[in-house]
N, C-alpha and C positions, 0 to 999 in steps of 0.2 A: 553107502554114504559118499564114496568117491565119485559116483556118477553125478552127484549134485554140486560138487565143488565148482565146475566151470559155470554152472548157472548162478551159484552164489557170488562168484567173482564178478560176473557180468552185472548182477544187481548192485553189488557194492560200487563198481565203477560208475554205474548210472547214478547212484545216490550222490557219490562224491562229485560227479560232473554237474548234477543238478544244483547241489549246494554252492559250488564254485560259480555257476552261471547266475544263481540268485544273488550272490554277493557282488557280482559284477554288474548288477542291474539289467541283465539281459532280458528279464521277463517284465520289466517295467516299461510302460509306454513313455516315450519321450514327451516332455511337455511341449505343447504347441508354442511355437515362436510367435509372439504377438507382433503384428505389422504396425509400423509407424503410420499414423493417420494421414499426415501431410507429406512425409518424405522429404522434409527440408530441415535445415539447421537455422537456428535463430539469427545468425549473421547473414543468412540468405535473404531475409526479408527487407524490402525496400519501403513499402507502404501498406497500410491497412485502413480499410473503410468499415466502420461499424454501422450496421443497419438493424434497427429494432422497431419494426412496424407496429408493435403493440403499444409503443410509447409515442411514436411520431404522429403528429397531427398536421394534415396538409394546410390547415388554416392558421397554424400556430407560427409565431415569429421564429426565424432561423435560430436565434440564440437559445430558445427553449427546447429545441429538438434534441433528442437523445442520440441521434446519429452523429458520427464524427469521422473525420479523415485525418490520419496521422502519417507523417513522412519522415524518413531518415535523410538528413542533409548535413554534410560535413561531419558525420559521425555523431550527430545529436538528433534525437527524436523530438519532433514538435508537432503540434496540432495546427492544421491549416483550415479546417472547417469544423464547426461553424465559425469559430474565431481562434485566434492564436493563443489559446489559453495556456498557462503554465502547467507543465506536467510533473508528475512524481516519478523521478528517474528510477527509483527502486521498484516501484510497481510496474513500470514499463519493462524493465529487465526481467522480472519474474513472469510477466505475461508472455513475453516472447519465448522464454524457456518452456512455459507450459504449452504453448502452441506447437513448438518444434518437437517436444518430447511426448506429446499425446499418442496413445496407442489404441487401436481398435480391439475390442474383446472378441467379436465374432461378426460374421456377415449374416444379416437378418434376411435380406432379399437381394439377390444378385442383379436382377433387372426389374426394378420397381415400376409399377404401372399406376399406382395410386399413392402419391406422396402425402395426401391429406390425412390418411389414416395413421400416419406416423408423426403428424404435426409438423411436417416439412413443407407445408404449402406456403401461400403468400404471407401468412401471419407469423412465420418462423423468424427467429433471430438469424442474422447472416453476417459473415465477415468476408470481405473481398480482399484477398491478399495479393500483392504484386511482389515478385522476387527481383533481385538485382539482375538476373539474366532474362528479365521480361516475361516470365511465366505468370499467368493469371490463375489463381486458386480461389474457388468459392467454397466456403465452409458454411453449411446450413445445419442449425441445431434444432432438433424437434422435441417431441414429448418423451415421457418416461416409459420404459419397458414395464409391462404389467407385473412381471414376477422377478424383477431384478433391479439392483441399484445401478441402473445405467440409463442413458438417453439415446434416442435415435439420432444419427448423424449421417449426412451425405456430403461427400466432397466432389465438387463439380457435378457431373450427371452420372456419377458412379453408383455402386451398390449402396443400399441402406445398411449401415453397420451400427453396432452397439459400442458406446464408450462409457466408461464409468462416470457416475454422476460427480464424484469428487474432482475428476479431471475436467469435466465440463465446467464446474464451478470456478476453476482456475483460469479457464479460457473465455468464458462468457461474461466479460467485464463490460460495464457501460462506460459511456463518456465520463460520467462523474467519478467513477471508480479510479480513473486514470489521472484526474486532476490533482495538482498540488493545492491542498485546501488550507495549509498552515502558512500564514504570512510571515512569521518570524523565523529566520534561519539562524538557529542557535545551536551550539554544541558546548555543553557544560565544560568539557575538557579544554576547550579553546577560549572560553570567555575570560576576558581580562577585567572588563567593567561594564556596567549598565547604568546609564544616566537618564533618569526620568524627569521630565518637566511637564507638569500638567496643571489643570485648574485646581484640583483638589489636593495635590501633593507634589513635592519635589524631593527626589532622593537620588543617592548614588551608591550602588553596590560595587565594591572594588576588591580585587584580589590583592592581599597584602603579602603574598608569598614571594620569595626570591626565585629566580629562574632555576629550575632543576630540583626544587624542593619536593621531598617525598610526599608531604601532606600539605594541601592548600589551606590557607587561612583567608578570612574575608572581613571586610568592614562595611557597615552600612552607615553612611553619613559620618564617617570617621571613627565609629565605635565598633569594636569587635563583635562579630556575630558567629554563631555556630555554622560550620560548613554544611550541615544538613539543612539549615534555614536557607542559606544561599542557594543550595541545590534545589530546594523546593520552589524558590522564587523563579529561578531560571527555567525549571520544569513547567511551571504554571504558564509562563509566557510562551515557551517553545511549543507547548501542546495546544494552544488556542487554535481553533479550527472553525472555518465558516461552513455553514450548511447550505449556502447559496452559491450560484455561479459568481466568479470574480468579475469585476467590471473594469473597463478602461478608466483610469484615473481622470482622464480628460472629460469623461461624461459627468463628473460631479461639478455642478454649477453652484456658485454662491455658497460653497462649503465653509464652515467655521472651524478654525483650529481647536483641537481638544487636548492633544498632548504631543510631545516629541520624545522618542526613545532612541538614544544613541547607544549602539552596541559595539564595543571594541573587542575583537577577537585576535588571538595570535594563531595564524595559519602558516604553517611551514616556516616558522621563525620570523614572520613579518606581521606586525600589528596592523589590522585593517578595521576601519570604523564604518559601520552602516547606520544610517539615520532613517527611522521609521516615523511617519507622521500619522496622527489620528485626527480625522475630520468628521464633523457632523453636519447634517442637513436639517433645516428648519422643519421640513415635512416628515423627517424620520428621527425624532429626538431620542429614541431608544436604541438607535443604531450608530455605531462608530465604524467608520471606514478606515482601515489601516492601509496606508499607501507604502508600497515597497520602495526600497532605497533607490531603485532605478527610475522611480516616478511613473511607471507604466500602469501598475495594477492596483486595484482597490478591493480589499477583502472586507466584507461586512461582518461585523461581530456585534453581539448584544452588548450594550453598554455595561450591564452588571457583570458580564464575564470578565471585563477588564478591571473592575473595581478591586478584586482581590490583589491584583498586581499593583495597582496605584496606591492602595492603602496598606501595603505590606509592612512598612515601618510601624504604623500604628498597631498592626496585628502583633508584631514582635514585642512592642512595649507592653501591650495588654497581657501577652503571655508571660513576660518577665515579671510584671506586677503580680500576676496570679501565682507564680512560682514562689516569689518572695513572701507573699501573704501565707502561702501554705507552709513554708519553712518556718515562719515566725510562729504559726499556730502549733506546729510540731514541737518547736523549741519550748514554748510556753507549757504545753502539755507534759513534756518530759520533766520540766522543772518542778511542776506541781506534783 
């Protein structure tokens, strides 16, 4: 038995060593470090041009093209082509982060000779990116991988790589995705009053709370209303959105006034009033163009989309009448 002791000790040492090594992950393959797709930070980007040949039509007017050029100037992103359309700042910020943070999953072909088979030919979507240090980056987005939730991508003339479809969805935005489509700039926490003057109705929603009050109270035309009703009205107006490109307000000729909405908000301790005007054209009776306070842009909205806001006081009265009638019926029923 003694002659087996050294062998047993060696085996025990090996077993203990193996267990220790396993616990220290010595036998596990290291996860592959995913490479950044573009190798830049969001703050490095100076301009981006979006090309979408599948949507662009050479015989279409420039304003209908889905391609666009955006530039950073004085710390603010703006669209310079096809027009200086207003942009959604939150969407722009998220888009830049998506571009700089994108990672490639794997290299599909190191030196591609046939880009068409990956959907990376002339019909592919493309972004031309220029950095602040004057580097030019071309990002081309192709088709779907046959057996994976990923898309083919090429940066400049480099290899064809795979990028997750979710990541692509955050990067492959169209011109319309980047536009600010909501004409009314409202924040319920800042609103002090809304004053509507229109053809069908005139009303004023006003905060009746003292400065610093824990809970806000509201009045509609001098009568108290529930804070939930006030929030509902503000939300209805704030969330109104156009499905069309905005237009220069100067393009509207012979427009007829439809309503005026004065919005008073308290921003950083200062009360600021913005005035929005609603105009209609004889040729488009079902459309109301909302003109922004700076007088530059006109957002087209369906007339019936604004009726809920315009007739809100009547809606409140009808709701109150219905509630009173229900309470009276309940009271009568309980008496009987």
